[in-house]
N, C-alpha and C positions, 0 to 999 in steps of 0.2 A: 568585617569592618567593626571597629570599636564604636561604641555609642558616643555621640557628641562630636564625631569627626566628620568633616565633609569629604565626599568622594574626591579622589585625585583629579585635578584639573578644574574643579568647581570654582575655585577662586578666580581663575582666568575667565571663565564663562561669565561669572557675576560681574567682574570688572568690565569686560567688553560690553555686556548688556547695559551697564550704567553709563559708559561712555557714549554708546549709541543712543541711549535715551536723551542724553544732553544734546547730542548733535541734532536729533530729530525734533527737539523742542525749538530749534532755530528755524525749522522748515518754513513756517509761515512768515517769518521776519524777512526772508529774502525773496519772496515770490513777487514777480513783476505783475502789474496790472495791465492786461493786453489792451484795454481801452483808455488807459490813463494818458495824461499829457506829460509824463516825466521826460526830462531832457535825455538826450542820447547818452551823456555821461552817466546819469543816474541809472540808466538801463544797463550800461556796460558794467557798472559796479554791482548791480543786482545779479548779472550773469556770473561775474567773478565769484560772488559769495555763494551762489547756488552750485557752481562748479566745484568750489573748494569743499562744500558740504558733500557733494557726490563723491569726491576723492576720499573724504573721511569715511563715508559709508562703505565704499569699496574696500578700504584698508581694514575696517573692522570686520567686514564680511569674510575676508580671506581667512580669518581665524574661527569662522563659524563651526560649531561642533557637529552639525547635522546637515544633510542635504535640504531639509525643510527650512532651516535657517538661511541657507544660501539662497533658496528660492524667494523667501521673504525679502531679503536684502536686494535681490535682483529686481523684484517688483517695485521696491522703493526707488531704485535707480531708473526703472522704466517710467514710473510716474514723473520723476524729475525731468527726464529727457523729453517725454511726450507732452506733459501737461494734461489738464483735465479734458481737453478735446481729443486726446490721443486715442488711437484704435485699441491699444492694449492697457489703457489706464484703468486702475481699480481704486476707487475711493478708499482712503485709509480709515480705519475705525477710530472715531474719536479724535482724529488729527486734522490738521489744516491741509486743504487740498492745494495743489500747485496750479495756479490759475493759467499760466502759460509755460510751456516746456522750453527747455534750453534750445532745442532744435528749432522751434518756431521763432523764438526770439532772435537767434543768430541769423536765421534766414532772412529776417526783416532788416538786417543791418545795412544791406546794400543801398536801400532807399534812405535810411536814416543818416548815412555818411554825408549826405548833401547838407544836413543841418549844421555841420561843423566846418568852419572856415579854415581850411588847411591847404597847403600846396598840393597840386595835382599828383606829384610822385608819392607823397605820403598817403593820399587817398587810394592810389593804386595798391600800395603795400598793405593798407588796411583791408582792401578787397581780397587780396591773397590770404591774409591772416584769417578773415572771416570764413573763406572757403575751407581753409585747413581745419579750423575749429569745427565747422559743420561736418566735415568728413570724419574726423576723429569721434565726434559724438554719435554719428550714424553707425560707425563700426562698434562703438560701445553699446549702443542700443541693440544691435543684432546679436552681440555676444550675451547681453543680459536676457534677451528673449530665449536664447538657446538653453540657458540654465533652467528655465521653467519646465522644459521637457526632458532634461538630462536625468538619467537614472543612476549614473555612477558618481559617487561623492568626489572621488579624486579628479574626475574630468570637470565637474562643476567648480571645484575649488581652483583648478588651473585656469579655467575660463574667467573666474573672478579676478585672478591676478592680471589677466590680460585687460579686463575692464579697467582696473586701476591704472595700468600703463596707458591705455587710450585716453582716459580722463586727464591724467597728468600731462600727456602730450598735448591735449587740447588747451591746457592752461599754459603750456610752453614754459616748462621749468627752466630756470636759468642754468646755463652751463658755461664753461670756459670756451667751448668750441662753437663754431657757427651753428645757429639753430634755425629750424624751419619756422617762419613767422606764424604765430597763432594769437591767442587772447592777450598775452602780455605785450605784444606789439601794439595792439590797440590801446591798452591801458597806458603804456609809456607815451604813445603819441598824443594822448589826451592830457598828459601830465598828471595822471592819477597815481597817487602813491598806493602801494599794495593795500587793498581794502581789507579791513578786519570786521568782525561781527559787531564791534562796539561803535563803529562809525555809522 
């Protein structure tokens, strides 16, 4: 290797690291307060932001260069899904902790649906959507946990692809075909425009 040149692939690794650092800087901004009095709409927006962050982390992690990096990203996703009370939660070094995980928050929605004045059929559809979101997040958590003990890089990388797909399904990506209701069903029902980090 010539002096002054970076090894092949270093630019991609540096770029991915930079993008991930930006994404993780937003971690604390979207954390729900489990004891707060935030409205149901605010909590749904918080979940949407956290879930979009999780999707970003999974997409960055797919290109991770080593199995150690994949395990680090898997742990970040576990923390996001379980929250600080989770059985597998590991506090990040020098970072913001996730006060409540996505799974716990979505599980609480059945009771919180009563706060919103909507027609009974819509409330039933929201219930189905919440169950679907919870199911996808549970599958994503199981997959992330499996990466922590996986020894083969190719298998761990493939599992991260699956995690990305599960998180995207939990968000209910729009398609032209009929879709299984999930988070976007609740957002649309509340009249919430796609939340962004700036809002």
